[in-house]
N, CA, C and O of each residue as an XYZ file, in Angstrom:
336
protein
N     -14.442      5.661     18.086
C     -15.226      4.201     17.840
C     -15.362      4.321     18.989
O     -14.341      4.380     19.675
N     -16.747      4.408     19.663
C     -17.467      3.653     21.533
C     -15.896      4.435     22.321
O     -15.115      3.790     23.021
N     -15.727      6.050     21.951
C     -15.176      6.048     23.038
C     -13.545      5.836     23.007
O     -12.822      6.719     23.468
N     -13.079      4.821     22.535
C     -11.818      4.492     22.613
C     -10.963      5.470     21.556
O     -11.363      6.254     20.694
N      -9.464      5.050     22.036
C      -8.502      6.056     21.048
C      -7.786      5.586     19.865
O      -6.621      5.236     20.053
N      -8.244      5.515     18.717
C      -7.383      4.748     17.712
C      -5.950      5.715     16.826
O      -5.983      6.872     16.408
N      -4.880      4.779     16.782
C      -3.599      5.541     16.343
C      -3.127      4.791     15.008
O      -3.119      3.592     14.730
N      -2.667      6.121     14.152
C      -1.779      5.592     12.898
C      -0.929      6.383     12.606
O      -0.845      7.611     12.584
N       0.002      5.165     12.272
C       1.227      5.851     12.264
C       1.976      5.542     10.674
O       2.442      4.532     10.148
N       1.764      7.411     10.117
C       2.568      7.610      9.043
C       3.380      6.871      8.154
O       4.456      6.616      8.695
N       3.296      6.438      7.039
C       4.792      6.158      6.658
C       4.446      4.940      5.674
O       3.320      4.471      5.512
N       5.278      4.642      5.231
C       5.863      3.411      4.310
C       4.795      2.913      3.959
O       4.360      1.910      4.525
N       3.798      3.838      2.405
C       3.016      4.023      1.758
C       1.511      3.805      3.164
O       0.371      3.724      2.707
N       1.619      3.765      4.094
C       0.774      3.734      4.784
C      -0.520      5.304      5.051
O      -0.144      6.400      5.466
N      -1.833      5.001      4.720
C      -2.404      5.923      4.615
C      -3.630      6.314      5.866
O      -4.432      5.476      6.278
N      -3.568      7.851      6.382
C      -4.120      8.139      7.343
C      -5.693      8.421      7.716
O      -6.643      8.282      8.488
N      -4.931      9.136      6.032
C      -6.837     10.056      5.680
C      -7.617      8.812      5.318
O      -7.149      7.679      5.424
N      -9.505      9.241      4.646
C      -9.713      9.028      4.472
C      -9.566      7.762      3.250
O      -8.536      7.892      2.589
N     -10.330      6.711      2.904
C     -10.197      5.701      1.998
C     -11.001      5.811      0.658
O     -12.144      5.961      0.227
N      -9.742      5.649      0.276
C     -10.907      5.812     -1.259
C     -11.675      4.438     -1.839
O     -11.317      3.375     -2.346
N     -12.905      5.061     -1.480
C     -13.991      3.720     -2.550
C     -14.310      3.841     -3.446
O     -14.958      2.865     -3.823
N     -14.191      4.924     -4.445
C     -14.349      5.203     -5.913
C     -13.957      3.697     -6.471
O     -12.913      3.085     -6.247
N     -15.340      3.183     -7.438
C     -14.777      2.248     -7.908
C     -14.486      2.694     -9.958
O     -14.966      1.999    -10.853
N     -13.550      4.069    -10.221
C     -13.787      4.521    -10.982
C     -11.656      4.388    -10.724
O     -11.178      3.505    -10.012
N     -11.021      5.137    -11.252
C      -9.958      5.026    -11.229
C      -9.380      5.486    -12.618
O      -9.145      4.721    -13.553
N      -9.095      7.478    -12.616
C      -8.118      7.704    -13.241
C      -7.320      7.883    -13.591
O      -7.128      8.474    -14.654
N      -6.602      7.507    -12.944
C      -4.772      7.043    -13.111
C      -4.916      6.011    -13.104
O      -4.140      5.768    -14.029
N      -5.502      4.512    -12.662
C      -5.770      3.670    -13.291
C      -6.169      3.235    -15.043
O      -5.879      2.197    -15.638
N      -7.116      4.757    -15.677
C      -7.553      4.351    -17.080
C      -6.803      5.417    -17.626
O      -7.383      6.010    -18.535
N      -5.795      5.785    -17.360
C      -4.658      6.373    -17.930
C      -3.580      5.229    -17.861
O      -3.345      4.769    -18.978
N      -3.046      4.797    -17.101
C      -1.652      3.288    -17.160
C      -2.994      2.517    -18.481
O      -2.783      2.524    -19.694
N      -3.738      2.179    -18.104
C      -4.395      1.017    -19.168
C      -4.159      1.329    -19.987
O      -3.212      0.722    -20.486
N      -4.786      2.533    -20.863
C      -3.957      3.233    -21.964
C      -2.496      3.014    -22.875
O      -2.207      2.801    -24.053
N      -1.889      3.174    -21.786
C      -0.667      3.100    -21.889
C       0.065      1.676    -21.818
O       1.212      1.611    -22.262
N      -0.362      0.869    -21.440
C      -0.182     -0.874    -21.119
C      -1.470     -1.590    -20.777
O      -2.162     -1.610    -19.760
N      -1.555     -2.110    -21.834
C      -2.895     -2.504    -22.518
C      -2.744     -4.256    -21.891
O      -1.751     -4.931    -22.161
N      -3.826     -4.752    -21.097
C      -3.500     -6.168    -20.291
C      -2.180     -6.333    -19.532
O      -1.326     -7.200    -19.721
N      -2.176     -5.620    -18.891
C      -1.254     -5.821    -17.684
C      -2.492     -6.375    -16.448
O      -3.703     -6.256    -16.260
N      -1.036     -7.182    -15.647
C      -2.237     -8.107    -14.720
C      -2.035     -7.132    -13.661
O      -2.654     -7.565    -12.690
N      -1.350     -5.784    -13.299
C      -1.859     -5.166    -12.029
C      -1.741     -3.591    -12.486
O      -1.167     -3.199    -13.502
N      -2.280     -2.937    -11.701
C      -1.923     -1.684    -12.007
C      -1.459     -0.556    -10.553
O      -2.262     -0.251     -9.671
N       0.000     -0.081    -10.608
C       0.799      0.036     -9.542
C      -0.117      1.243     -9.157
O      -0.710      2.088     -9.828
N       0.033      0.916     -7.372
C      -0.671      2.563     -6.441
C       0.131      3.631     -6.950
O      -0.262      4.796     -6.891
N       1.455      3.240     -7.548
C       1.421      5.016     -8.259
C       1.080      5.511     -8.899
O       1.328      6.702     -9.086
N       0.109      4.590     -9.742
C      -1.131      4.671    -10.549
C      -2.399      5.732    -10.205
O      -2.766      6.841    -10.593
N      -2.873      4.637     -9.168
C      -3.975      4.570     -8.848
C      -4.116      5.493     -7.540
O      -5.166      6.100     -7.326
N      -2.696      5.594     -6.429
C      -2.895      6.236     -5.379
C      -2.545      4.752     -3.929
O      -2.535      3.521     -3.897
N      -2.372      5.623     -3.201
C      -2.512      4.396     -1.857
C      -3.363      4.555     -0.954
O      -3.265      4.038      0.159
N      -4.595      5.518     -1.442
C      -5.340      4.952     -0.653
C      -6.825      4.294     -1.616
O      -7.954      4.430     -1.144
N      -6.639      3.736     -2.709
C      -7.790      3.220     -2.895
C      -8.020      1.773     -2.250
O      -6.890      1.318     -2.070
N      -8.723      1.094     -1.937
C      -9.075      0.070     -1.271
C      -9.745     -0.988     -2.680
O     -10.887     -1.448     -2.681
N      -8.657     -1.209     -3.859
C      -9.207     -1.977     -4.383
C      -7.994     -2.496     -4.985
O      -7.040     -1.844     -4.560
N      -7.556     -3.596     -5.975
C      -6.322     -3.726     -6.579
C      -6.906     -3.867     -8.029
O      -8.060     -4.213     -8.281
N      -5.947     -3.550     -8.931
C      -6.647     -2.830    -10.640
C      -5.712     -3.642    -11.238
O      -4.501     -3.811    -11.098
N      -7.033     -4.347    -12.314
C      -5.617     -4.580    -13.406
C      -6.544     -4.337    -14.828
O      -7.720     -3.982    -14.897
N      -5.733     -4.607    -15.768
C      -6.047     -3.732    -17.314
C      -6.694     -4.304    -17.738
O      -6.137     -5.401    -17.745
N      -8.022     -4.453    -18.368
C      -8.763     -5.994    -19.345
C      -8.644     -5.155    -20.563
O      -9.323     -4.129    -20.505
N      -7.759     -5.372    -21.965
C      -7.445     -4.196    -22.716
C      -6.957     -3.056    -22.293
O      -6.027     -2.874    -21.507
N      -7.778     -2.107    -22.974
C      -6.885     -0.945    -22.060
C      -8.134      0.171    -21.361
O      -8.230      1.393    -21.472
N      -9.026     -0.855    -20.597
C      -9.513     -0.186    -19.451
C      -9.590     -0.703    -18.273
O      -9.594     -1.928    -18.152
N      -9.683      0.343    -16.908
C      -9.510     -0.031    -15.981
C      -9.831     -0.941    -15.236
O      -9.250     -1.086    -16.311
N     -10.262     -2.064    -14.251
C     -11.293     -2.993    -13.533
C     -10.534     -3.422    -12.409
O      -9.339     -3.710    -12.328
N     -11.505     -3.411    -11.493
C     -11.490     -3.743    -10.351
C     -10.853     -5.277    -10.146
O     -11.452     -5.937    -10.995
N     -10.087     -6.022     -9.558
C      -9.989     -7.307     -9.388
C     -10.445     -7.543     -8.156
O     -11.360     -8.355     -8.020
N     -10.068     -7.090     -7.388
C     -10.675     -8.011     -6.148
C     -10.490     -6.006     -4.879
O      -9.908     -4.935     -5.049
N     -11.407     -6.620     -3.760
C     -11.311     -5.293     -2.655
C     -10.007     -5.508     -1.682
O     -10.128     -6.445     -0.893
N      -8.330     -4.503     -1.606
C      -7.774     -5.310     -1.238
C      -7.832     -4.921      0.703
O      -7.181     -5.586      1.508
N      -8.667     -3.842      1.073
C      -8.752     -3.019      2.379
C     -10.193     -2.904      2.445
O     -11.063     -2.582      1.636
N     -10.172     -3.408      4.140
C     -11.960     -3.121      3.788
C     -11.652     -1.257      5.103
O     -10.606     -0.738      5.493
N     -12.973     -0.911      5.313
C     -13.277      0.368      5.809
C     -14.360      0.274      7.142
O     -15.392     -0.285      7.512
N     -13.175      1.392      7.627
C     -14.353      1.611      8.997
C     -15.600      2.116      9.177
O     -16.335      2.494      8.265
N     -15.885      2.133     10.483
C     -17.164      2.941     10.044
C     -17.090      4.668      9.309
O     -17.776      5.232      8.455
N     -16.191      4.988      9.938
C     -15.780      6.223      9.780
C     -14.905      6.652      8.378
O     -14.454      7.794      8.285
N     -14.691      5.591      7.236
C     -13.575      5.673      6.341
C     -12.509      5.616      5.755
O     -11.935      6.005      4.737
N     -12.374      5.009      6.686
C     -10.679      4.660      7.292
C     -10.445      3.459      7.074
O     -11.150      2.501      7.392
N      -8.990      3.453      6.271
C      -8.952      2.105      6.080
C      -8.390      1.253      7.664
O      -7.585      1.574      8.539
N      -9.268      0.078      7.456
C      -9.199     -0.399      9.087
C      -7.936     -1.053      9.824
O      -7.632     -1.057     11.016
N      -7.298     -1.612      8.684
C      -5.775     -2.034      8.980
C      -4.633     -0.956      9.349
O      -3.734     -1.206     10.152
N      -4.772      0.251      8.680
C      -4.090      1.394      9.028
C      -4.249      2.049     10.745
O      -3.543      2.792     11.428
N      -4.971      1.651     10.871
C      -5.262      2.075     12.668
C      -5.596      0.942     13.688
O      -6.496      0.105     13.756
N      -4.671      1.205     14.341
C      -4.783      0.799     16.244
C      -5.015      0.874     17.147
O      -4.182      1.611     17.675
N      -6.068      0.394     18.172
C      -6.253      0.510     18.499
C      -5.421      1.423     20.278
O      -4.588      0.695     20.818
N      -5.546      2.124     20.642
C      -4.593      2.488     21.957
C      -4.876      1.540     23.277
O      -5.999      1.774     23.722
N      -4.162      0.534     24.023
C      -4.347     -0.426     25.020
C      -4.172      0.639     26.036
O      -4.237      0.365     27.234
């Protein structure tokens, strides 16, 4: 990005790969079928690369909010730091 170097430190569930911006989640759908009405769908079900927080409305998965921003290259902005 503009000729600058950015670094991502893997670990602690940080995703250095491309962000998942899909507005559907098979993992969340499966979770909601087994846990209808849950206020939160865990990242173990959605994957740590999703930019959304999910909840169950009945047995359907819905996005509750966008939790991460995505940079122009498609990566989660907060996981990348510019090298000084």
